C-alpha positions, -999 to +999 in steps of 0.1 A: -368-724-296-368-737-261-332-749-264-321-714-275-341-698-247-325-720-221-290-713-235-296-675-234-309-678-198-278-698-188-255-673-204-273-644-187-271-662-153-234-668-158-229-631-167-249-620-137-228-643-114-196-629-128-208-594-124-219-601-088-186-617-080-167-587-095-188-561-077-186-581-044-148-584-048-142-547-054-166-539-025-146-562-003-113-546-014-128-512-004-137-525+030-103-542+033-085-509+024-106-491+050-097-517+077-060-515+068-060-477+070-078-477+104-056-505+117-025-485+107-038-454+125-044-474+156-010-492+155+008-459+151-010-443+180-011-474+203+024-468+219+008-439+238-012-464+257+018-486+267+033-482+302+069-469+300+095-492+315+133-496+318+153-528+311+188-532+325+212-539+296+246-536+313+266-528+344+302-519+346+326-515+375+358-493+377+389-498+399+385-490+436+411-462+434+389-443+410+356-425+415+329-418+389+323-381+386+298-380+359+284-405+334+287-400+297+268-418+270+297-443+266+273-468+248+274-443+219+310-431+222+308-403+248+333-410+276+328-415+313+346-391+336+363-405+367+384-388+394+419-404+397+448-400+420+476-376+412+452-347+406+438-359+373+405-366+356+402-397+335+381-404+305+369-439+299+353-454+268+336-487+262+359-513+244+349-549+241+324-547+269+349-531+293+355-495+303+391-486+294+410-454+300+413-434+268+426-401+280+437-383+312+433-346+319+464-337+340+468-304+359+489-293+388+476-304+421+469-268+431+442-266+404+406-275+412+390-298+387+352-304+384+327-314+359+294-300+346+266-315+325+246-289+305+218-302+284+233-335+277+269-324+271+297-328+296+323-301+304+355-300+325+359-270+348+395-261+356+403-234+382+440-225+387+458-212+417+455-177+403+417-181+400+417-185+362+387-206+351+387-227+319+357-246+307+364-273+282+340-297+263+347-333+267+340-338+230+373-320+223+392-348+239+374-373+216+383-353+186+419-351+196+421-388+202+405-395+168+431-373+152+460-393+167+467-374+199+483-391+229+456-412+246+473-411+280+484-375+286+467-343+277+489-313+279+481-284+256+446-291+245+431-269+272+446-238+256+434-249+221+398-259+225+384-244+256+349-231+254+355-201+275+381-186+299+376-160+326+390-149+360+376-149+395+386-123+421+417-136+438+405-123+471+373-144+468+388-176+456+401-203+480+402-239+469+391-250+503+358-230+501+326-245+489+319-235+453+294-242+425+294-237+388+265-237+363+263-231+326+236-220+301+236-210+265+242-174+275+257-173+310+283-190+332+278-186+369+302-193+398+292-191+434+318-192+463+305-198+498+327-189+528+309-193+561+276-175+557+289-152+530+281-159+494+298-144+464+283-149+429+298-139+395+278-139+363+299-141+331+285-135+296+296-164+274+297-143+243+317-116+260+336-132+289+350-098+299+315-087+308+304-099+342+282-090+372+292-096+408+268-101+437+273-107+474+249-121+500+252-127+537+236-153+561+230-177+532+229-214+541+227-228+505+223-215+470+211-230+437+222-215+404+196-212+376+215-195+347+188-205+322+163-182+339+190-157+350+182-162+387+196-177+419+176-195+447+189-186+481+181-207+512+180-195+548+157-194+578+139-225+565+128-207+534+138-201+498+141-167+482+147-156+446+173-131+433+172-123+396+202-112+376+188-076+372+179-073+409+202-057+433+219-076+461+193-067+486+163-078+465+152-113+476+117-124+465+101-150+489+094-182+471+086-209+497+088-209+535+085-233+564+090-263+542+114-283+564+146-278+544+174-302+552+210-289+553+225-324+550+209-334+518+198-319+485+164-302+486+163-284+452+167-302+419+168-278+389+160-290+354+184-283+325+172-249+314+167-235+349+130-227+342+117-255+364+129-270+397+117-297+420+116-289+458+116-315+485+093-306+514+104-326+544+075-316+565+048-326+540+069-354+526+063-343+490+082-334+459+068-301+444+073-288+409+080-251+406+079-233+372+089-199+362+058-177+358+047-141+351+035-120+380+031-084+390+067-086+404+080-099+371+092-134+365+091-156+395+085-192+404+051-208+412+042-242+426+022-265+403+018-302+415+030-324+443+043-360+442+039-378+476+070-395+491+067-426+512+091-421+541+120-417+516+145-392+504+149-380+468+184-388+456+183-373+421+159-360+394+167-364+357+147-351+327+145-366+292+157-343+264+128-347+240+099-362+259+080-348+288+095-374+311+112-369+345+128-398+364+128-394+402+152-417+422+145-423+459+164-437+488+141-468+489+153-479+455+122-467+437+124-449+403+093-429+395+086-421+358+066-388+359+050-367+333+068-334+339+037-313+328+008-330+345+027-346+374+011-380+368+033-409+381+029-432+351+053-460+362+071-470+394+101-493+390+124-510+415+160-498+411+194-507+424+199-491+458+236-486+451+227-460+424+230-424+437+228-404+405+209-407+372+211-390+338+193-395+305+210-398+272+185-404+245+163-434+255+190-448+278+191-440+315+226-441+332+227-447+369+260-445+388+276-444+422+313-442+431+325-473+414+296-488+395+276-475+365+246-492+350+226-486+318+189-491+314+171-489+281+137-472+280+108-490+264+076-472+252+087-439+268+061-420+248+036-437+270+044-410+296+017-390+278-015-389+299-051-379+294-045-350+317-016-337+296-037-340+264-070-326+275-067-307+309-053-272+316-017-273+328+007-247+342+035-245+316+068-227+320+065-190+315+026-189+317+007-170+343-020-195+350-030-230+339-039-232+302-045-256+273-017-251+247-006-269+216+030-260+209+053-288+198+081-272+178+112-261+197+146-249+186+164-270+213+161-300+235+150-300+272+120-278+263+084-285+275+063-299+247+027-287+250+005-314+236-030-302+246-056-313+221-083-291+235-075-260+213-076-282+182-109-298+191-124-264+199-111-250+166-126-279+146-160-279+164-163-241+164-156-237+127-179-266+117-209-254+138-206-219+126-203-231+090-235-250+095-253-219+107-244-203+075-249-233+052-283-246+066-305-216+058-290-212+023-289-248+013-323-259+028-340-227+015-327-234-020-337-270-017-372-261-007-376-236-035-363-259-063-380-291-051-414-276-041-421-242-055-401-240-088-414-254-121-398-285-135-380-266-163-365-241-138-356-269-114-338-288-142-316-257-148-310-246-112-303-279-095-274-290-118-259-255-116-259-256-078-246-292-077-218-282-100-205-259-073-197-291-053-171-299-079-151-267-071-119-278-053-119-267-017-084-253-022-098-229-047-124-217-022-097-213+004-075-194-021-103-169-029-111-165+008-075-159+017-068-135-012-100-115-013-121-121+018-093-119+045-080-085+036-115-070+036-125-089+067-130-061+092-152-041+068-168-072+055-178-086+089-197-055+097-213-056+062-222-092+067-239-084+101-258-055+084-268-079+055-282-105+080-302-079+098-317-063+068-322-093+044-356-104+059-371-070+053-357-068+018-371-103+009-405-093+023-405-061+003-395-081-029-423-106-022-448-078-020-436-061-051-428-090-074-464-102-078-479-069-092-448-064-114-449-100-127-484-095-139-470-071-166-446-097-178-454-122-206-469-154-193-438-175-202-416-153-180-439-151-150-430-185-137-396-181-121-397-144-120-398-145-082-363-161-083-349-132-104-365-106-081-352-123-050-317-127-064-317-091-076-327-079-041-300-100-025-273-087-048-283-051-044-284-054-007-250-072-007-235-043-027-250-017-005-238-036+026-202-038+014-198-004-003-221+020+015-234+006+048-202+010+069-198+047+061-235+055+063-240+038+097-208+052+112-217+087+101-253+084+115-240+072+150-211+096+150-181+072+151-150+071+129-152+036+115-156+002+132-128-018+147-128-053+161-104-066+187-099-101+200-085-111+234-056-129+218-049-101+192-057-125+164-057-108+129-093-100+120-088-116+086-080-149+103-109-152+127-135-179+130-162-159+112-141-156+080-133-193+082-170-202+087-180-181+057-157-199+034-165-233+049-202-226+048-200-219+010-180-252+005-205-275+023-237-258+010-239-277-023-236-311-005-264-303+019-285-288-009-282-318-031-292-344-005-320-322+010-334-314-024-336-351-033-354-358+000-379-331-006-385-338-042-389-375-033-420-369-013-449-387-031-471-365-052-502-383-039-495-369-004-493-333-018-525-337-038-543-352-008-533-322+012-545-298-015-577-317-017-583-311+020-580-274+014-545-268+026-524-240+011-490-246-005-473-233+026-494-255+049-487-285+027-450-277+028-448-273+066-471-302+076-466-327+049-436-323+027-410-313+053-424-338+077-420-367+052-386-354+040-372-347+075-351-379+077-333-370+045-328-334+056-314-344+089-290-368+072-280-341+048-272-317+076-252-343+096-232-353+065-225-316+059-213-313+094-190-343+090-175-328+058-170-294+075-153-311+105-130-330+081-122-301+058-084-294+055-075-269+028-099-241+037-091-241+074-054-244+065-054-214+041-079-190+057-071-194+094-040-180+111-035-216+124-033-203+160-044-230+185-064-210+209-088-224+235-116-199+230-151-201+216-149-164+206-160-157+170-133-131+164-105-154+176-081-174+155-082-212+155-064-243+143-084-274+133-073-310+137-071-315+100-049-284+094-027-294+123-021-328+107-012-312+074+012-288+090+030-309+115+030-345+103+057-340+076+080-324+102+074-349+131+101-374+138+089-410+132+082-430+164+084-398+185+056-389+210+047-360+187+043-383+157+022-408+177+000-380+191-007-368+156-019-402+146-040-402+177-057-370+165-062-388+131-080-416+150-101-389+167-110-375+133-120-409+119-140-418+150-158-384+150-168-386+113-178-423+117-200-414+147-216-384+129-224-406+098-237-434+120-259-411+140-272-395+108-282-429+094-298-440+127-318-408+129-329-411+093-341-447+098-358-439+131-377-409+118-387-429+087-399-458+108-420-434+129-436-420+097-444-455+085-461-463+118-481-431+116 
């Protein structure tokens, strides 16, 4: 008997050890999975914290009798353009680590040849003696060479593949005059300066026969901004703006007394002509100006300044897809600047022989007359700063500083607006308002079933309410989007009417239900108060939705109720509608935890309170809720964490409009919905992709902190109770 007993005990111990090892192993796997997920989030977002830098990868020199006109991305097959003798432009490509001639563009020496770079693509501008202008893409030469065309002489290609062709007035054109050319997606602009007289012709690229001519006098310098359909005019130490639809005499003052120099560039426009950088020689600063709305229409406004240390600005180049601007100075410094916030993130020593810079992808090309060098950018997404993520910025086209999230764009060289403030406000606003709706409902139901209801009724009601927690959030979002949103304007008034009247209805039900319950059979008396209360609530809800709006509007003499938001958000997509659906979703979770906490209060404490003469209400307030408070607080905090992390409801019910407003009738976009919308479309390793992972880290950190605080509060409150 003893031997059998020992054998059974040993088997039981072995089974217990195996079970303990299995449970511990699976628990460790869960923790390991969590660590891997968090580590992956951090690794994907970590490049935002790196400092961007440039590494020299190659330098090339061309013959002394040639001069580099504009650099192409020859590392990836786009040719370099050089000015040769005998009135020709040469195209050079990289071959076995050497720049070799691949094509020559030959025209009569009476022609004027120039080049233009527009949003990363190079063009050749050819003006004949008769003032005929042809604009040709350099890529056409590459295509012709690939198809077997002569790689030395180009004769008829100009008439076959030119982008556009137009004429200038013969009386205005003289090859010896100073002239400029600029190109945008819609307009080609030519300016001809003769003395202090300036002639400008605007040509519509879709209809080259449609043009607009303008003439100005006493102009010292002009800068063409076809992207914003405007021209900057410099004279009398000031800069003035003339827009395409203004007459010749209209010149809007932009900046004055800024120490403009006539012997060096002072205005550096960016690709789309909606932003330019202005050198202030007096203040020794580089100022960013962006197009902005005003009472006088679209104009330019200053935003931030970059100090210059006794140096001149040689060139400014912007990255096509990142908010990155490189500023080259005469002291061989290269400043890497966030184009939105103006933060100088990195300063790098540069070759002083470089006079011009241009970005192609993540490579920066610097060139002078005979030398071209290539630098490769590392961690360029690190140009993102805290200011650009969380502080208001003055974006192109906006009237004032604002916090905006707008990442998608149809083209390159567009400002990406990565402000996380609207997303944080949207998540917090929806979660807090959902709590305001869920707490009274969930805690009230928990108090009733755990303290007032009989055991039989509690055993029926509690599982029914907890079963609501199993309803998928996508189903709640679907119902809210299909039914609630279309009726939002009427429903919001009805809901406000319901909240105001419901206390009076419940008081009336409480006064009536006791006398009426006395006439019911004894077995139906217990729980009758629940039926009366629910009946009163449903009747009031029906009256609030169907009759209250028309009755109240007729009593006060108005024709219906309308709601309007500052941002013109649809009423069906406002914060209140989101909070209603979200409050319904989190109520069962809060109810279940709070009900367990209240029901778990020892019966001896309740009986002791009753023995001292306390009423049920006094016992509830001073004993039960006091003891159950830690669990109730934890339930509310966990409900808040779930509301903050909810995805499908805020994705389906809101208009997904990222607005930095705490208004209850404004739209919103939550962090979770933003991840679901934009992560599938974000380019891997891009700044956009990394910022989305950064928002995922914020979500994890926030929910982790909420849960931790809830647990700490629960333990602290419980320890205080034990001490008492």
